[in-house]
N, C-alpha and C positions, 0 to 999 in steps of 0.2 A: 908033618905033611899038611895038615889043615891050616897051620899058622902060615906056611909058605904060600898056600893057595889064596888065603885071605889077603896077604900083602900084594900078590899079583893082581887080584881083582881091584884092590884099592888103586894100584898104579895105573891099571887100564882105565878106571873111572876118572882119575885125575887127568890122564892124557886126553880122554874124550872131552872133558870140560874145557881143557886148554885149547883143544882143536875148535870147539864151538865158539869160545870167546874170540879166538883169532879170526875165525870166519865172520863173526858178527862185526868185529872192528874193520876188517877189510871191506865188507859190504857197506858199512856206514861211511867209511872214507870215500868209497867210490861214489856213493850217493851225494856226499858233500861236494866232491869235485864236479860231478855232473850238474848239481844244482848251481854251483858257481859259474858254470859255463852256460846256464840258461840265460836267455836274453829277456830283459824287462824294458818297459818304456818309461823314460824320464823326460823332463822338460829342460831344455838348454836355452841360453840367451841367443836370440837371432842377431842382436847387436848389444853394445854396452848398455847396461842398466845403471844409470848414475845413482849415487847416494841421494836420498831424499825422494826418490820416485815412489809414488803410491802403488800398492799392489794391484789396484784396478787398472792403473795406467800400464804397469809392467806386463799385464796379461797379453797385450798386443805385441810384446817383444819376445815371446816364447815360441819354441817349436819342439815337437816331440821327436825323440830319437830312441833307438833301441841299443842298449849296451849290455855286456855281460853282467850278471848279477854281482859278481865280485868287484866290478868297477863302479858300482853305485856309491857315491859319496854320502856320508852321514847327513841326514836332513834333506836329501834330494826330494823334490816334489814331483808328483805325477799329474796334478791338475792345478789350474790357476786359482781355484777357490781356496787353496791352502794358504795363499798369501793375500787374498782379496781385501782383508781388513788390516793389513800390515803396511809398513813403509820401509823402503830399503835403508838400512843403517850402514851398509858397506856397498861398494861398487861391485857388480858382477860383470865380467868381461865376456865379449862375444865368444860363443862356443862352450862356455863353462856351464856345468850343471847348476841349475838354480836351486838353492837350498834355503830352508827356513832360518838357518843360522845367520844369514845375511839380511834378514828382515826382523823388524821389531814392532811392537805395538805403537800406535800413533802417540800415545801419551808419553812414551819414553823418548821420543824424538823431539817433542816440544813444538814451538811455532814453525820450525822448518817444514813440518809436514803439511802446512797450509799454503806454503809459498811455491809458486811456479809461474813461468812466463814473466809478465811485467809486475807481478805482485811483490810487495816489499813489506818488511816488518819495520814499523816506525815507532820509536819510543819517545814519549813526551813527559815532561814534568810539570806539575801544577799544584794548586791547592785542592782541598777537599771539594770545594764547590765546582771548580772548573772540571774536575775529573769524576764527579759524582761518586766520590769515595764512599764505600759502604753500600751503595746502590748498584753500581755497575758489576756485571758478572762476565766471566769468560764466555765468549760466543754471542754476547749482545751486539747490537748494531747501533751506531750513533751518527749524528750529524755534527759538523763543526760550524758553530755560529761565531762570527767575529765582527768587531768594530775596527775599521781601518782608517788611519789618517792619511790624507792626500795633500801633503804640504799645507798651503794656505787656503786650499779649497774646501776645508772642513773635514768632517768625519762621516764615514759611510758604514752601514751595517748590512750584512746579508748572511744567508746560509752559504758558506763557501764550498763545503764538501758534504756529500750525503752518503748514508748507508755504509759507513766504515765498520768493518768487523773488529770486535775486541778480542785480541789474542791473549792478552793478560791484563786482568782488571786490577786496579789498586786495592790495597787492603782497606779495611774500615778504620775511621779515625779512632784514636785512643780514647778510652772512656774518660769523660770529664774534660776533654781538651777544649770544648767550647766554653765551659764554665771558667776554666783557668786562663783562657785566652792564649793558650799555647798554639803557635802556628806550625802546622805540620806540612811537610812537603811529601807529595805522592808522585807516583809514576804509573803510566799505563802504556801498553804496547798495542798498536792498532795495525790492521792490515790495510794497505792501500797500494795503488799503482805507483810507478815511479813518477809519473806526471802529477799525481795528486800530492805526493810528498813534497814536490816543489812548491805547490800552493800553500801547503801547511807550513813549510819553512818560512815562506814570505810573511804569513800571518804572525808567526812567532817573532820574526825579526822586525816587523813593522811596529808592533807595540807589545812589549813583553807584559805578561800578566802580572799584576801587582798582588799584594797580599789579600786584597778583597776580591780578587778574581776578575778584575777589569780587563778588557781586551778581547778575550775569547772564552768560549765555554763548549763543552760537549753536551749535546742534547740526546737523551735516550729515545730510540725509536720503538714503536710497538713491536711486540714479538710476532704477531700475525696481523695480516691485512693492513700493513703500513701504506700510507699514501703521502704524496708530496704536493704542497701548494705550488702555484706558478712561481718561478723565480722572480725576485724583486730586490730592489736596493732601497734601504731606508736611510733617510737623512733627518735632521732636526725638523725641516719644513714638512716632510711627508708625515712625520709622527704627529706634529701639531695640527695639521689640516685633516688628518684621517678621521672619517666619520662625520664631518661637518656637512650640514645641508647647504643649499645654494646661497641662502642669505648669510649664513654664518661664514661661508667661505669668502664671499665678497667683502665682508667686514674684516675678516682676517687678512686678506690680501691687501686691503686698503691700509690696515695698520702696519703691515710689513713695508709697504711702499712709503708710508709717512716716516717710518723709522729710517729707511734708507736715505730719504731726502734730507732728513734732519742730521744724518751722519755726514 
């Protein structure tokens, strides 16, 4: 009799445990369903966000909407600060939830992250002297100094372009290359406008740089507090007479006139 009573008690206890577990599961499931129906705020694209758009620029292309929690896509953002230091690696279409999965750190995107509007990436080749190989660093700013030939009218030199950003600097020359006389070719990528690229191309076509760096050079600008002298054009005559006092200048101009008459 005692044995049967014990079995009945055990069966009742197991049934009670099963009932409690079932009740807990049902309650948990209901909470899960109810939580999935809760509405949360996410950001969607007001218009298409093209690939290459910086996160700071994309912040003006966002609007908040409320969606059921179960409809939130992985990586969805709730504030623009979540992508402020990133750049779009994929396009986000109008009405889509904006996610961190379509944005990447700037370093992973490369030079494209710096380009917008009329800006272009322009790659040039030259020797170590022309491109300041070993000195130039990514993010530096340079001027383009060139000597241009104008048919039979002589040669003219000036600063053609100013304050160009270096997107990708050339590597340093190989050790011992100056001693052995090995001539290395280097390349650099600069940021410039489309109209500036026209001028640069004209310089390259007018007089190709030779192995000793003739024709054009990049000049490194100061990191801070850079300034520009007034624009000017240099010729052989301006270089020869520069710095002469009045008497020396008269003597110089007389010698030039005499040479011209003698010619």
